[in-house]
PLY file of the C-alpha trace (Angstrom):
ply
format ascii 1.0
element vertex 99
property float x
property float y
property float z
element edge 98
property int vertex1
property int vertex2
end_header
0.04 -0.09 0.15
1.05 3.44 -1.30
0.54 6.37 1.62
0.80 9.16 -0.22
0.96 12.79 1.91
0.73 16.52 0.60
0.67 19.76 1.94
-0.66 23.25 0.65
1.21 26.31 0.93
3.04 24.60 4.16
5.55 21.75 5.05
4.21 18.83 7.36
7.03 18.23 10.16
7.77 14.65 10.58
6.03 13.58 13.77
3.25 14.80 11.88
3.66 12.17 8.95
4.25 9.31 10.95
1.47 9.75 12.50
-0.97 9.74 10.20
1.02 6.85 8.33
0.85 5.18 11.18
-3.08 5.72 11.60
-3.14 4.77 7.46
-1.46 1.77 8.20
-3.83 0.81 10.41
-7.01 0.47 8.07
-5.31 -3.02 5.63
-6.86 -4.77 9.34
-10.50 -3.98 7.75
-9.90 -4.66 4.11
-6.26 -5.88 2.80
-6.38 -5.01 -0.54
-6.00 -0.80 -0.53
-4.38 0.51 -2.88
-3.22 3.37 -2.62
-3.89 5.82 0.18
-3.33 9.56 -0.04
-3.87 12.32 2.18
-4.40 16.11 1.83
-3.03 19.07 4.10
-4.72 22.50 3.69
-5.08 25.27 5.97
-8.08 27.27 5.58
-7.99 30.62 5.66
-11.62 31.68 5.45
-12.23 33.15 8.60
-9.85 35.83 9.35
-8.71 35.13 13.00
-9.59 30.91 13.19
-7.16 28.90 11.50
-8.55 25.87 10.55
-7.00 22.70 9.00
-8.88 20.45 6.69
-7.73 16.79 6.38
-8.78 14.86 2.78
-8.38 11.60 2.72
-8.58 9.23 -0.83
-8.08 5.31 -0.53
-8.23 4.13 -3.32
-9.11 0.30 -3.77
-9.78 -1.64 -6.82
-13.12 -0.74 -8.71
-13.72 2.07 -6.52
-12.88 4.80 -4.41
-13.65 6.14 -1.10
-13.33 9.92 0.33
-13.50 11.02 4.01
-12.69 14.89 4.72
-12.54 17.39 8.09
-12.39 20.56 9.49
-10.94 20.17 12.85
-8.55 22.52 14.87
-5.30 20.79 15.16
-3.58 17.77 11.99
-4.31 15.24 14.23
-7.84 15.32 15.68
-8.72 15.58 11.92
-6.68 13.03 10.89
-8.28 10.67 13.24
-12.16 11.79 12.02
-11.33 11.38 8.81
-9.80 7.93 8.98
-12.17 6.13 11.23
-14.79 7.61 9.02
-12.59 5.39 6.01
-12.61 2.57 8.43
-16.70 2.53 8.81
-16.89 3.10 5.12
-14.02 -0.11 4.35
-16.13 -1.88 6.92
-19.44 -1.36 5.08
-18.01 -1.91 1.56
-16.07 -5.03 3.21
-19.80 -6.38 3.70
-21.47 -5.47 0.10
-18.31 -7.63 -1.35
-19.95 -10.71 1.48
-23.07 -10.74 -0.75
0 1
1 2
2 3
3 4
4 5
5 6
6 7
7 8
8 9
9 10
10 11
11 12
12 13
13 14
14 15
15 16
16 17
17 18
18 19
19 20
20 21
21 22
22 23
23 24
24 25
25 26
26 27
27 28
28 29
29 30
30 31
31 32
32 33
33 34
34 35
35 36
36 37
37 38
38 39
39 40
40 41
41 42
42 43
43 44
44 45
45 46
46 47
47 48
48 49
49 50
50 51
51 52
52 53
53 54
54 55
55 56
56 57
57 58
58 59
59 60
60 61
61 62
62 63
63 64
64 65
65 66
66 67
67 68
68 69
69 70
70 71
71 72
72 73
73 74
74 75
75 76
76 77
77 78
78 79
79 80
80 81
81 82
82 83
83 84
84 85
85 86
86 87
87 88
88 89
89 90
90 91
91 92
92 93
93 94
94 95
95 96
96 97
97 98
């Protein structure tokens, strides 16, 4: 499984990259045929005071793509939420295949 992390208008530190890779690898426990995971990290500057972090995750599986996007105050929280959403989608997809 390939894990691609892309940042928009900033560079991520190694601790954040390691955290994302660790979370992404855990998804293989729920569906082992994931070909790649793409993670996009963006800073949302729509409001002048608060800087929100946007995490978009796309999981490529044979014949389909699963997508989750979360907005939070810190990237780690957004990654957790997005990976949980993908975990639920993977479980649903796996159940569909079995039927």
